[in-house]
C-alpha positions in Angstrom: 86.6 325.8 259.8 83.5 325.9 257.3 84.0 324.6 254.1 82.8 328.0 252.4 85.4 329.6 254.5 88.2 327.5 253.2 87.1 327.9 249.7 86.7 331.5 250.4 90.2 331.4 251.8 91.3 329.3 249.2 90.5 331.5 246.1 92.0 334.2 247.9 95.2 332.6 249.1 95.4 330.9 245.6 94.6 334.4 243.8 97.7 335.8 245.3 99.8 332.6 245.4 99.7 332.4 241.6 100.2 335.7 241.3 103.2 336.6 243.1 104.6 333.4 241.4 103.4 335.1 237.9 101.7 332.0 237.1 98.2 331.7 235.1 95.5 329.3 236.0 91.3 329.0 235.6 89.5 329.8 238.7 88.8 325.6 240.0 92.6 325.4 239.9 93.2 328.8 242.2 91.0 327.9 244.4 93.1 324.4 244.6 95.8 325.8 245.0 94.8 328.1 247.8 93.4 325.2 249.7 96.0 322.7 249.3 98.2 325.6 250.3 96.0 326.6 253.4 96.4 322.8 254.7 100.1 322.2 254.5 101.3 325.8 255.7 98.4 325.2 259.0 100.0 321.9 259.2 103.6 323.6 259.2 102.8 326.5 260.9 101.0 324.1 263.8 104.0 322.2 263.9 106.5 324.8 264.1 104.2 326.7 267.2 104.3 322.7 268.9 108.0 322.5 268.5 108.4 326.3 269.7 106.2 325.5 273.0 107.8 322.6 274.5 111.1 324.6 273.6 109.5 327.5 275.3 108.0 325.6 277.9 111.8 323.6 278.6 113.3 327.6 278.7 110.8 328.5 281.2 110.9 325.3 283.5 114.7 326.1 283.6 114.0 329.3 284.4 111.9 328.9 287.2 114.3 326.0 288.6 117.0 328.9 289.4 114.4 331.4 290.2 113.8 328.3 293.1 117.0 327.8 294.0 117.6 331.2 294.3 115.1 331.9 296.8 115.8 328.5 298.8 119.4 329.8 299.4 117.9 333.2 300.3 115.9 332.0 302.5 118.6 328.7 303.6 121.0 331.9 304.5 119.1 333.8 306.7 118.9 330.9 309.8 
C-alpha cells in the first residue's frame, strides 16, 4: 500500500477511533493511532483468516473424503 494511502486511511481510522473512545488528540497523534491500529488490525485479521482458512480447508478435506468414500461404496456395490 502506498504511504499516502496509509496516511489517509490512518487519519480517517484514527479520527473515528478517537471520537468513538472520546479521546481528544492532535492531528499527528490521531494519524499515528490510525496507522498503528491499521497495522495491528491487519495483522490480527490476516491471522484469523489464515487460521480460519486452515480450518475450512480441513473441513473441506473431510467432506471431500466422505463424498469419495460414498461414491466408491456406490460403485463397489454395482459389481
